[in-house]
C-alpha positions as CSV (number, residue, x, y, z in Angstrom):
1,X,0.0,0.0,0.0
2,X,1.4,3.4,-1.0
3,X,2.3,5.8,1.8
4,X,0.2,8.9,2.3
5,X,2.0,12.1,1.2
6,X,1.8,14.8,3.8
7,X,1.9,18.5,3.0
8,X,2.7,20.6,6.0
9,X,2.1,24.4,6.1
10,X,3.1,26.5,9.1
11,X,-0.2,28.4,9.1
12,X,-3.8,28.1,7.9
13,X,-3.5,31.5,6.3
14,X,-0.5,30.5,4.2
15,X,-2.3,27.4,3.0
16,X,-5.5,29.3,2.1
17,X,-3.4,32.0,0.3
18,X,-1.6,29.3,-1.7
19,X,-4.7,27.6,-3.0
20,X,-6.7,30.7,-4.0
21,X,-9.2,31.0,-5.5
22,X,-10.1,27.4,-4.4
23,X,-11.8,26.6,-1.1
24,X,-9.7,25.0,1.6
25,X,-12.3,22.3,2.6
26,X,-12.9,21.2,-1.0
27,X,-9.2,21.1,-1.9
28,X,-8.2,19.2,1.3
29,X,-11.0,16.6,0.8
30,X,-10.3,16.2,-2.9
31,X,-6.6,15.6,-2.4
32,X,-7.1,13.2,0.5
33,X,-9.8,11.1,-1.1
34,X,-8.5,11.1,-4.7
35,X,-4.7,11.3,-4.4
36,X,-3.6,10.2,-0.9
37,X,-2.4,13.7,0.0
38,X,-3.0,14.9,3.5
39,X,-2.7,18.6,4.3
40,X,-1.8,19.6,7.9
41,X,-0.8,22.7,9.8
42,X,2.3,22.9,12.1
43,X,2.9,26.4,13.5
44,X,6.5,25.4,14.5
45,X,7.5,24.7,10.9
46,X,10.0,27.1,9.4
47,X,9.2,28.3,5.9
48,X,11.0,26.1,3.4
49,X,11.2,27.8,0.0
50,X,14.4,26.2,-1.0
51,X,13.4,24.1,-4.0
52,X,16.3,24.0,-6.5
53,X,15.6,25.4,-10.0
54,X,14.6,22.4,-12.2
55,X,13.7,24.1,-15.4
56,X,16.5,25.8,-17.4
57,X,15.4,28.9,-19.3
58,X,15.5,28.2,-23.0
59,X,16.1,30.8,-25.8
60,X,13.0,30.6,-28.1
61,X,15.0,32.7,-30.7
62,X,18.0,30.4,-30.7
63,X,18.2,30.2,-34.6
64,X,16.4,32.3,-37.2
65,X,14.8,30.0,-39.8
66,X,12.9,32.5,-42.0
67,X,12.8,36.3,-42.3
68,X,11.0,38.1,-45.1
69,X,11.8,41.5,-43.6
70,X,8.5,41.5,-41.5
71,X,7.6,38.0,-40.2
72,X,10.3,35.8,-38.6
73,X,10.3,32.1,-37.6
74,X,12.7,30.7,-35.0
75,X,13.8,27.4,-33.6
76,X,14.2,27.0,-29.8
77,X,17.4,26.3,-28.1
78,X,15.8,23.4,-26.1
79,X,12.4,22.8,-27.7
80,X,9.8,21.1,-25.6
81,X,9.2,18.7,-28.5
82,X,11.2,18.3,-31.7
83,X,10.1,20.9,-34.3
84,X,8.6,23.4,-31.9
85,X,8.7,26.7,-33.7
86,X,8.2,30.4,-32.7
87,X,6.9,33.2,-34.9
88,X,7.2,36.9,-34.3
89,X,7.0,40.2,-36.1
90,X,10.1,41.5,-34.3
91,X,10.1,44.7,-32.4
92,X,7.2,46.2,-34.4
93,X,4.6,44.0,-32.7
94,X,4.9,43.8,-28.9
95,X,1.3,42.9,-27.8
96,X,-1.7,41.2,-29.3
97,X,-3.4,44.6,-29.6
98,X,-0.6,45.7,-31.9
99,X,-1.3,42.9,-34.4
100,X,-3.2,44.2,-37.4
101,X,-5.6,42.4,-39.6
102,X,-3.0,42.1,-42.3
103,X,-0.5,40.7,-39.7
104,X,-3.1,38.1,-38.7
105,X,-3.6,37.0,-42.3
106,X,0.2,36.7,-42.8
107,X,0.6,34.8,-39.5
108,X,-2.2,32.4,-40.6
109,X,-0.5,31.8,-44.0
110,X,2.8,30.9,-42.2
111,X,1.1,28.6,-39.8
112,X,-0.6,26.8,-42.8
113,X,2.8,26.4,-44.5
114,X,4.4,25.0,-41.4
115,X,1.3,22.6,-41.1
116,X,2.0,21.4,-44.6
117,X,5.6,20.6,-43.6
118,X,4.5,19.0,-40.4
119,X,2.0,16.7,-42.2
120,X,3.7,16.2,-45.5
121,X,7.3,15.8,-44.5
122,X,7.4,14.9,-40.8
123,X,4.2,12.9,-40.0
124,X,3.2,15.4,-37.3
125,X,-0.6,15.4,-37.3
126,X,-1.3,18.0,-34.6
127,X,0.2,21.0,-32.8
128,X,-0.9,23.6,-30.2
129,X,-0.9,27.3,-31.3
130,X,-0.2,29.4,-28.2
131,X,-0.6,33.2,-28.1
132,X,-0.5,35.7,-25.2
133,X,-2.0,39.1,-24.7
134,X,1.4,40.3,-23.5
135,X,5.0,39.0,-24.1
136,X,6.1,36.3,-21.6
137,X,9.5,36.5,-19.9
138,X,11.0,34.3,-22.6
139,X,9.7,36.4,-25.4
140,X,12.1,39.4,-25.0
141,X,9.3,42.0,-25.3
142,X,8.0,40.7,-28.6
143,X,4.6,39.3,-29.5
144,X,5.4,35.6,-30.1
145,X,3.3,32.8,-31.3
146,X,4.5,29.3,-30.3
147,X,3.8,26.1,-32.2
148,X,4.0,23.0,-30.0
149,X,3.7,19.7,-31.9
150,X,3.1,16.4,-30.2
151,X,6.0,14.2,-29.3
152,X,7.3,11.7,-32.0
153,X,5.4,8.5,-32.2
154,X,2.0,9.8,-31.1
155,X,0.6,11.2,-34.3
156,X,-2.7,9.2,-34.0
157,X,-2.9,9.0,-30.2
158,X,-3.4,11.6,-27.5
159,X,-0.9,10.8,-24.8
160,X,-2.0,12.4,-21.6
161,X,1.6,12.9,-20.3
162,X,2.6,14.7,-23.5
163,X,-0.6,16.8,-23.3
164,X,0.0,17.7,-19.6
165,X,3.6,18.8,-20.4
166,X,2.4,20.8,-23.4
167,X,-0.2,22.6,-21.3
168,X,2.5,23.3,-18.6
169,X,4.8,24.7,-21.2
170,X,2.1,26.9,-22.7
171,X,0.9,28.3,-19.4
172,X,4.1,28.4,-17.3
173,X,7.6,27.3,-18.2
174,X,9.5,29.7,-16.0
175,X,9.1,28.2,-12.6
176,X,10.7,25.4,-10.5
177,X,8.7,22.6,-12.1
178,X,9.9,19.2,-13.4
179,X,10.0,18.8,-17.2
180,X,9.1,15.7,-19.2
181,X,12.4,14.1,-20.2
182,X,12.9,13.7,-24.0
183,X,15.7,12.1,-25.8
184,X,16.7,15.0,-28.1
185,X,20.4,15.8,-28.7
186,X,22.0,19.0,-29.9
187,X,23.1,17.2,-33.0
188,X,19.5,16.3,-33.9
189,X,18.4,19.9,-33.2
190,X,21.0,21.2,-35.6
191,X,19.8,18.8,-38.3
192,X,16.2,19.9,-37.7
193,X,17.3,23.6,-38.0
194,X,18.9,22.9,-41.4
195,X,15.8,21.0,-42.5
196,X,13.5,24.0,-41.6
197,X,15.7,26.6,-43.2
198,X,15.3,24.7,-46.5
199,X,11.6,23.8,-46.2
200,X,10.4,27.3,-45.3
201,X,11.8,28.5,-48.6
202,X,10.3,25.7,-50.6
203,X,6.8,25.6,-52.1
204,X,4.8,23.0,-50.3
205,X,2.0,20.8,-51.7
206,X,-1.4,21.8,-50.3
207,X,-3.0,19.4,-47.9
208,X,-6.2,17.6,-49.0
209,X,-9.6,18.0,-47.4
210,X,-9.0,15.0,-45.1
211,X,-6.5,17.1,-43.1
212,X,-9.0,19.9,-42.6
213,X,-12.6,18.6,-42.3
214,X,-13.9,15.8,-40.2
215,X,-16.6,13.7,-41.7
216,X,-18.7,12.4,-38.8
217,X,-19.0,9.9,-37.4
218,X,-15.2,10.1,-37.4
219,X,-12.4,7.7,-37.0
220,X,-11.8,6.3,-33.5
221,X,-10.0,8.5,-31.0
222,X,-7.0,6.9,-29.3
223,X,-5.9,7.9,-25.8
224,X,-3.1,6.6,-23.6
225,X,-0.8,7.7,-20.7
226,X,-3.6,8.3,-18.2
227,X,-1.7,7.1,-15.1
228,X,1.5,9.0,-15.9
229,X,-0.4,12.1,-16.8
230,X,-2.1,12.2,-13.4
231,X,1.2,11.5,-11.6
232,X,2.8,14.4,-13.5
233,X,0.0,16.8,-12.4
234,X,0.3,15.6,-8.8
235,X,4.1,16.1,-8.8
236,X,3.6,19.7,-10.1
237,X,1.1,20.4,-7.4
238,X,3.5,19.1,-4.7
239,X,6.4,21.3,-6.1
240,X,4.0,24.3,-6.1
241,X,3.2,23.7,-2.5
242,X,6.9,23.2,-1.7
243,X,7.8,26.4,-3.6
244,X,5.4,28.3,-1.3
245,X,6.9,27.2,1.9
246,X,5.3,23.8,2.6
247,X,7.2,20.7,3.8
248,X,6.5,17.5,1.9
249,X,6.7,14.2,3.7
250,X,6.8,11.0,1.7
251,X,7.0,12.8,-1.6
252,X,7.0,10.2,-4.5
253,X,10.3,9.9,-6.3
254,X,9.2,9.9,-9.9
255,X,10.7,10.7,-13.3
256,X,8.6,11.4,-16.3
257,X,9.5,10.0,-19.7
258,X,7.2,9.0,-22.5
259,X,6.8,5.3,-23.1
260,X,8.4,3.8,-26.2
261,X,5.0,2.8,-27.8
262,X,1.8,4.6,-28.1
263,X,-0.3,1.5,-27.4
264,X,0.4,1.6,-23.6
265,X,-2.8,1.9,-21.6
266,X,-4.7,2.8,-24.8
267,X,-8.4,3.4,-24.8
268,X,-10.5,3.9,-27.9
269,X,-13.2,6.5,-28.2
270,X,-15.7,7.1,-31.0
271,X,-16.2,10.6,-32.2
272,X,-19.8,10.3,-33.4
273,X,-20.9,14.0,-33.6
274,X,-19.6,17.6,-33.3
275,X,-20.9,19.4,-30.3
276,X,-20.0,22.8,-31.9
277,X,-22.3,22.1,-34.8
278,X,-25.3,21.6,-32.6
279,X,-27.6,24.7,-32.6
280,X,-28.8,24.0,-29.0
281,X,-25.3,24.1,-27.7
282,X,-24.4,27.2,-29.7
283,X,-27.4,29.1,-28.5
284,X,-27.0,28.1,-24.9
285,X,-23.3,29.1,-24.6
286,X,-23.2,32.0,-27.1
287,X,-22.0,35.3,-25.8
288,X,-21.5,37.0,-29.2
289,X,-21.7,36.3,-32.9
290,X,-20.1,38.2,-35.8
291,X,-19.9,37.3,-39.4
292,X,-20.2,33.6,-39.0
293,X,-17.9,33.4,-35.9
294,X,-19.1,32.8,-32.4
295,X,-17.8,33.5,-28.9
296,X,-18.9,30.8,-26.5
297,X,-18.7,30.8,-22.7
298,X,-16.9,27.6,-21.8
299,X,-19.2,25.0,-20.2
300,X,-16.2,23.6,-18.2
301,X,-16.3,24.8,-14.7
302,X,-13.4,27.1,-13.8
303,X,-12.5,28.4,-10.3
304,X,-13.6,31.9,-11.2
305,X,-16.6,32.8,-13.4
306,X,-16.2,34.6,-16.7
307,X,-12.5,33.5,-17.2
308,X,-12.8,31.0,-20.0
309,X,-14.2,31.3,-23.5
310,X,-14.1,29.7,-26.9
311,X,-14.0,31.4,-30.4
312,X,-14.9,29.3,-33.4
313,X,-16.4,29.5,-36.9
314,X,-19.9,28.2,-37.2
315,X,-18.9,26.4,-40.4
316,X,-17.5,22.9,-39.6
317,X,-13.8,22.4,-40.0
318,X,-11.5,20.4,-37.8
319,X,-8.3,22.3,-38.6
320,X,-7.3,26.0,-38.6
321,X,-5.7,25.2,-41.9
322,X,-9.1,25.3,-43.6
323,X,-10.2,28.7,-42.2
324,X,-10.9,31.2,-45.0
325,X,-9.5,34.8,-45.0
326,X,-12.8,36.2,-43.8
327,X,-12.9,33.8,-40.8
328,X,-9.3,34.6,-40.0
329,X,-10.0,38.4,-39.9
330,X,-13.2,38.0,-37.8
331,X,-11.5,35.6,-35.3
332,X,-8.6,38.0,-35.0
333,X,-11.0,40.9,-34.3
334,X,-12.9,38.9,-31.7
335,X,-9.6,37.7,-30.0
336,X,-8.6,41.4,-29.6
337,X,-12.1,42.4,-28.4
338,X,-12.4,39.6,-25.8
339,X,-8.8,40.1,-24.6
340,X,-9.5,43.8,-24.0
341,X,-12.7,43.0,-22.1
342,X,-11.0,40.3,-20.0
343,X,-8.1,42.6,-19.2
344,X,-10.5,45.3,-18.1
345,X,-12.5,42.8,-16.1
346,X,-9.5,41.1,-14.4
347,X,-6.7,43.6,-14.0
348,X,-3.3,42.0,-13.7
349,X,-4.4,38.6,-15.1
350,X,-2.7,36.9,-18.0
351,X,-4.7,36.2,-21.1
352,X,-3.6,33.0,-22.8
353,X,-5.0,32.0,-26.2
354,X,-4.4,28.5,-27.5
355,X,-5.7,26.2,-30.2
356,X,-5.3,22.5,-30.0
357,X,-5.3,21.6,-33.7
358,X,-5.8,17.8,-33.5
359,X,-7.0,15.1,-31.3
360,X,-3.4,14.0,-30.7
361,X,-2.7,17.3,-28.8
362,X,-5.9,17.5,-26.8
363,X,-8.7,18.6,-29.1
364,X,-11.8,16.9,-27.7
365,X,-14.3,18.5,-30.1
366,X,-13.3,18.0,-33.8
367,X,-14.1,21.6,-34.7
368,X,-11.4,24.3,-34.9
369,X,-11.6,26.6,-31.9
370,X,-9.4,29.0,-29.9
371,X,-9.6,28.8,-26.1
372,X,-9.2,32.2,-24.3
373,X,-8.4,32.0,-20.6
374,X,-7.9,34.8,-18.1
375,X,-5.8,33.7,-15.1
376,X,-3.8,35.1,-12.3
377,X,-0.2,34.5,-13.3
378,X,0.9,33.7,-9.8
379,X,-1.9,31.1,-9.5
380,X,-1.4,29.3,-12.8
381,X,0.5,26.3,-11.3
382,X,-2.3,25.7,-8.8
383,X,-5.0,26.3,-11.3
384,X,-3.4,24.1,-14.0
385,X,-2.7,21.2,-11.6
386,X,-6.2,21.1,-10.2
387,X,-7.8,21.2,-13.6
388,X,-5.4,18.5,-14.8
389,X,-6.5,16.3,-11.9
390,X,-10.1,16.7,-13.0
391,X,-11.0,18.8,-10.0
392,X,-14.6,19.9,-10.1
393,X,-16.0,21.9,-7.2
394,X,-19.4,20.6,-6.1
395,X,-19.4,18.0,-8.9
396,X,-21.5,20.3,-11.0
397,X,-20.5,18.8,-14.3
398,X,-20.1,22.2,-15.7
399,X,-21.2,25.8,-15.0
400,X,-24.7,26.3,-13.7
401,X,-27.6,27.6,-15.9
402,X,-27.6,30.8,-13.8
403,X,-23.9,31.4,-14.4
404,X,-24.1,30.6,-18.1
405,X,-27.0,33.0,-18.5
406,X,-25.4,35.8,-16.5
407,X,-22.0,35.6,-18.2
408,X,-23.3,35.3,-21.7
409,X,-25.7,38.3,-21.2
410,X,-22.9,40.5,-19.7
411,X,-20.4,39.6,-22.4
412,X,-22.8,40.1,-25.2
413,X,-23.0,43.7,-24.3
414,X,-19.3,44.2,-23.5
415,X,-18.2,42.5,-26.8
416,X,-20.6,44.5,-28.9
417,X,-19.3,47.7,-27.4
418,X,-15.6,46.7,-27.8
419,X,-16.0,45.4,-31.4
420,X,-17.6,48.7,-32.4
421,X,-14.8,50.6,-30.7
422,X,-12.1,48.6,-32.5
423,X,-13.8,48.9,-35.8
424,X,-14.1,52.6,-35.3
425,X,-10.3,52.8,-34.6
426,X,-9.6,50.9,-37.8
427,X,-11.8,53.3,-39.8
428,X,-10.0,56.2,-38.4
429,X,-6.6,54.7,-39.2
430,X,-7.7,54.0,-42.8
431,X,-8.9,57.6,-43.3
432,X,-5.6,58.8,-41.9
433,X,-3.7,56.7,-44.3
């Protein structure tokens, strides 16, 4: 029988501050019943805060792969997964609000070209597109879009350990948190850099419709790595507590490395329908609609109301590759509008925008959609760990009808006002030009 892991804080106040905005009783009961973690208070305990730095900062602009005088593509010094790429517009664009409609179209075209290389040359069938309202520490003051592909060998399978590490890297890669070990040498990185320098200057064959649109009922979805994914999230949570002064007794000694084969612990799921093509779901969750693109309030219960939304085209497409120029322009406008509204509503919070472009990297509904999340930067490790452990306060199964109605009503008004304001600014700029 496994030993119970004990987390000791020196005061109730420190524990409650550490787990905000979650409730003390709910968190303690959840950890004890689901993960054999007991939280206790010992006033004689001296604050720890001595965890060694486990993540080494990596330069996302290690090597320039492409530069047309405006848009630039880089290879990371130590990528989270092979072929992770980063796109910027240099010093000209510092924040999402600085990204023009023309920039958004150009960015989309480059992502599509990279996708053609991923699929046609490398067998990479999915990647996460990560964007931020403001530059992260690693971005050196530039608006940067990160492309995180799945790990090699999992093109048709969603590995929960890979997905957990990808989410960690997107949300917070600058803390004292254990990484997933990957076997990737400097020599292989240099070969990959040479490959990309060539391919980004080469005309790529267009992808067929099978890479863009899902015909439902779809192929079976394959999942694996459930146990290791949970252990990964537990380990992060314990390190977060440790970083905030707690003493950990009987901490599991674990190392995380992907299994050699994707068949381990595999489960098969059938994707029979697309939830985002159902009119009842769209109408229930819709906060705003513009030119065939909708903003939905996320049904998944978050620790704070009005912090998680989805933006998606009403027309069915699985991949962002198939978005047309009009949809790209409208989605970009709504990203800016929603980001501005969230920054006003939650001062000091981080706005993270990410698109999981395939089932292999976490997409659960086969319909292209951006997820926009507002979160307190200091609380991201706690927030991410609890959601990764399937924490659900009150076992609600999702947000209540009352919360859904209140948030969608409020944001329908706020988004209407912000879209009109942004369009007015654009018209003024056009007249000035």
